[in-house]
C-alpha positions in Angstrom: 143.1 97.6 102.0 142.2 96.9 98.6 144.6 94.0 98.6 142.5 92.3 101.7 139.4 92.8 100.0 140.5 91.2 97.1 141.3 88.4 98.9 138.1 88.1 101.6 136.5 88.3 97.6 138.4 85.4 96.5 138.0 83.4 99.7 134.1 83.6 99.7 134.0 82.8 96.0 136.3 79.8 97.0 133.6 79.1 99.8 130.7 79.1 97.5 131.9 77.0 94.8 132.9 74.4 97.5 129.6 74.6 98.7 127.7 74.2 95.3 130.1 71.2 94.8 129.2 69.6 98.4 125.6 70.5 97.5 126.0 68.8 93.7 127.5 65.6 95.2 124.7 65.4 97.6 121.9 65.6 95.6 123.9 63.0 92.9 123.8 60.9 96.1 120.0 60.9 96.5 119.3 60.6 93.0 122.0 57.2 92.9 120.1 56.0 96.3 116.7 56.4 94.3 118.1 54.5 91.8 118.8 51.5 93.6 116.8 49.0 93.5 114.2 48.8 96.3 113.5 45.2 97.8 109.4 45.4 97.6 108.1 42.6 99.4 104.4 41.6 98.4 102.0 39.1 99.7 98.6 37.6 98.4 95.3 35.6 99.2 94.9 32.2 97.5 92.0 32.7 95.0 91.4 35.4 92.6 93.2 38.1 94.6 96.9 36.2 93.8 95.8 35.3 90.3 96.1 38.7 89.1 99.9 38.6 90.0 100.9 35.5 88.6 102.7 37.1 85.3 104.4 39.3 87.3 105.6 36.6 89.9 106.6 34.2 87.2 108.6 37.5 85.8 110.4 38.1 89.1 111.0 34.5 89.4 112.5 34.1 86.0 114.5 37.0 86.7 112.9 39.3 83.6 112.7 42.2 86.5 116.0 44.0 87.4 115.0 47.6 88.2 113.3 46.0 91.8 113.9 43.0 93.8 110.6 41.6 94.3 109.9 38.7 96.8 105.9 37.2 96.9 104.7 35.1 98.9 100.9 33.8 99.0 99.3 33.2 102.2 96.1 30.8 102.6 94.0 33.3 105.7 94.3 37.5 106.2 95.3 36.3 109.4 98.3 35.7 107.8 98.8 38.6 106.3 97.3 41.4 108.9 100.4 41.1 111.1 103.3 40.6 108.6 101.5 44.7 107.6 101.6 45.7 111.0 105.3 44.8 111.6 106.8 46.0 108.5 106.9 42.7 107.4 105.6 43.1 104.2 105.5 46.2 101.7 102.2 45.4 99.7 99.9 43.0 100.2 96.2 41.5 98.8 93.6 42.3 101.5 89.6 42.1 101.4 88.6 45.5 100.7 86.8 46.5 104.2 90.2 44.8 105.8 92.3 47.9 104.4 89.6 50.3 106.1 89.9 48.4 109.4 94.0 48.4 109.1 93.7 52.1 108.3 92.3 52.5 111.7 93.8 50.3 113.6 97.3 51.1 112.6 96.6 55.6 111.7 97.1 56.0 108.8 99.5 53.2 108.4 98.5 52.1 105.1 97.2 53.1 101.6 95.0 51.8 98.8 97.4 51.1 96.1 94.3 49.7 94.1 91.1 47.6 93.7 92.1 44.3 92.4 88.8 42.2 92.7 85.2 43.4 92.0 82.5 40.7 93.7 83.0 37.1 93.4 79.4 36.3 94.9 76.8 34.3 93.0 73.3 32.8 93.5 73.5 29.4 92.9 70.5 26.8 92.2 69.7 23.7 91.1 66.8 24.5 89.1 65.8 27.6 86.9 63.1 29.8 89.4 65.6 32.8 90.1 65.6 35.3 87.6 66.0 38.7 89.5 66.3 39.6 93.3 63.3 39.8 93.9 62.4 35.5 93.7 64.8 35.4 96.7 61.6 36.3 98.0 60.3 33.0 100.3 63.1 30.9 99.6 66.0 29.2 101.6 70.1 30.3 101.0 72.7 28.7 102.4 75.7 31.1 102.9 79.0 31.4 104.7 80.5 34.5 106.0 78.2 35.2 108.7 79.1 38.7 110.3 81.7 39.1 107.1 81.2 41.5 104.3 79.6 38.3 102.3 76.7 38.7 105.1 76.0 42.9 104.6 76.4 42.7 100.5 73.7 39.8 100.6 71.7 42.4 102.7 72.1 45.2 101.1 71.1 43.7 98.2 67.9 42.3 99.8 67.1 45.9 101.8 67.7 47.6 98.2 64.6 45.1 96.8 62.4 45.0 99.1 62.9 42.3 101.0 63.7 41.6 105.0 66.6 39.5 105.4 65.2 38.2 108.6 61.7 38.2 107.6 61.3 37.6 103.8 64.2 34.6 103.4 65.4 31.9 105.8 69.3 32.3 105.7 71.0 29.1 106.9 75.1 30.1 107.9 77.3 27.8 107.3 80.9 27.5 108.4 82.6 26.6 104.8 81.6 26.9 101.3 81.9 22.7 100.9 78.4 23.1 103.6 76.2 25.3 101.6 76.9 22.5 98.5 76.2 19.8 100.5 73.2 21.2 101.8 72.2 21.7 98.4 73.1 18.0 97.6 69.9 18.0 100.5 67.3 20.0 99.5 67.1 20.0 95.4 64.7 23.4 96.3 67.3 25.3 97.6 69.8 27.7 97.0 73.3 29.1 98.2 75.3 32.2 97.8 79.0 31.1 96.7 82.0 32.9 95.7 84.4 32.1 92.8 86.5 30.0 92.2 84.1 27.8 94.6 81.0 28.4 92.0 83.0 26.4 89.7 83.9 23.8 91.8 80.9 22.9 93.1 79.4 22.9 89.3 82.4 20.6 88.5 80.9 18.1 90.9 77.1 19.0 90.2 76.8 20.2 86.5 73.1 20.9 87.1 74.2 24.0 89.4 73.1 27.0 87.8 74.3 30.7 88.3 71.1 32.2 88.7 72.5 35.8 89.9 75.9 37.8 90.2 75.6 39.7 92.8 78.2 42.1 91.4 75.5 43.5 89.0 72.8 43.2 91.3 74.8 46.3 93.2 75.2 48.0 90.4 71.7 48.0 89.7 70.8 48.9 93.2 73.8 51.7 93.1 73.0 53.3 89.5 70.9 56.0 91.1 73.2 57.5 93.4 75.0 60.7 93.4 78.5 58.7 93.4 78.2 55.0 92.9 79.8 53.0 94.7 80.8 49.0 93.9 80.3 45.4 94.9 84.5 44.4 95.6 86.4 41.4 97.2 89.9 42.6 97.1 92.4 45.8 96.8 95.6 46.4 97.3 97.6 48.3 100.1 100.6 50.0 100.6 102.3 50.4 103.6 102.2 54.3 103.9 106.1 54.6 105.2 107.5 52.2 102.3 105.0 54.1 99.7 106.6 57.4 101.2 110.3 56.3 100.7 110.2 54.1 97.8 107.4 56.1 95.3 109.4 54.8 92.0 109.1 51.1 93.3 105.3 51.8 94.0 105.0 53.8 90.7 106.6 50.3 89.2 104.5 47.8 90.9 101.5 49.3 89.9 102.3 49.6 86.4 103.5 45.5 86.5 100.4 45.0 88.2 98.4 46.5 85.9 99.9 44.7 82.9 100.1 41.1 85.0 96.3 41.6 84.9 95.5 42.5 81.5 97.8 39.5 80.7 95.2 37.0 82.9 92.1 38.4 81.9 93.5 38.2 77.8 95.0 34.7 78.1 92.8 33.0 80.4 94.8 29.6 79.4 98.4 30.4 80.1 97.3 32.3 82.9 95.7 29.5 84.3 98.8 27.1 84.1 100.7 29.6 85.9 97.7 30.1 88.6 98.0 25.9 89.3 101.9 26.4 89.0 101.9 28.6 91.8 99.3 26.3 94.0 96.4 29.2 94.3 94.0 26.9 92.8 93.9 23.7 90.2 94.7 25.5 86.1 91.6 23.4 85.5 89.3 25.4 88.0 91.2 28.4 86.9 90.7 28.1 83.4 86.6 28.1 83.5 86.8 31.1 86.5 88.6 33.4 85.7 86.2 34.8 83.3 83.9 35.1 86.5 86.3 36.4 89.0 86.4 39.6 87.9 90.2 40.5 88.3 91.0 44.1 87.7 93.1 46.8 88.2 91.7 49.9 89.2 93.8 52.9 90.2 93.1 56.7 91.3 89.9 58.9 91.2 88.3 55.3 89.8 89.2 53.6 92.6 88.4 55.9 95.1 85.0 56.3 94.3 84.4 52.7 94.1 85.7 52.0 96.7 84.2 54.4 99.2 81.2 53.9 98.0 81.3 50.3 99.1 82.6 51.1 102.3 79.5 53.4 103.0 77.6 50.9 102.5 79.6 48.7 105.0 79.5 51.5 107.3 75.8 51.7 107.5 75.5 47.6 107.6 78.0 47.6 110.8 80.5 50.3 111.6 82.7 47.8 112.7 83.0 46.1 109.8 85.3 48.9 108.4 87.2 49.7 111.9 84.7 52.0 113.2 84.5 55.0 110.6 85.0 56.0 107.6 88.8 56.4 106.4 89.9 60.3 105.3 91.3 61.0 101.6 95.2 60.2 102.5 93.7 56.9 102.7 93.6 56.5 98.9 97.4 56.1 96.7 96.6 59.0 94.3 99.7 58.8 91.9 100.9 62.1 91.2 101.6 62.8 87.5 
């Protein structure tokens, strides 16, 4: 009997050791899979949202990144980007701030926001020197593009918060393109226009008398100053497919680290960054060099990102719920890195 018990005990110990080995091999296999480079497909939009990525793009193209396999695409229109996210053809993308919320609602939480990448880029410009404050817009004609989109909602919000009725106190003439606004200014010396960067810089090159009268990002900050959780006027954010973020958290962390470094490079080395912007055909290098300091390129993550974006989306929700997809996203919309 003792002999049988000893045999059974030996068998049990052997089985336990084998199970332990199997578990250890599984853990090692998982670690090996996690350490293998992930394919990270990134899409940016022409303009400021792509400018902040240029150093990272250049490093990837020159073989300076080997821990992840990055591929970059620059698109001319958001209409090219959203289907790629919906169909899983890109993993990380720069999109307009309100579109991130639209996608969250449309895809049932299928995307999350990684970072704010561009603050406001809208400016009020004029030929003269009359407009010194938002109140000075009263009685004026404003040429603008972006009706039914965030430029209209931002302008209306700033006018209203400064005691002006957009329908009665100003005349807003909506144009289909920024170039039409500039053309209208040339025919109306007393007129003013709302233009984004880097188009402001392009317009000033053609008309040296054109003056930046108001920075709408600063005007937004003024009227939000009294809010308990002030938002910010935002242009763009970086989103990630939720499925990709769940499967490749290390790749997401790597992207954010490299992207932050790239943004710092662009803001601190404007001339070198402008050359890269030109090389990637985002905008001409000479335009980029003048425009970058006014493009408000940032990389804001974590709780600060959530505060600024949620405040911005709340303002749009009041203006037009459809602008953000019908409802405000919940907290899971904001990707907060685990420490």
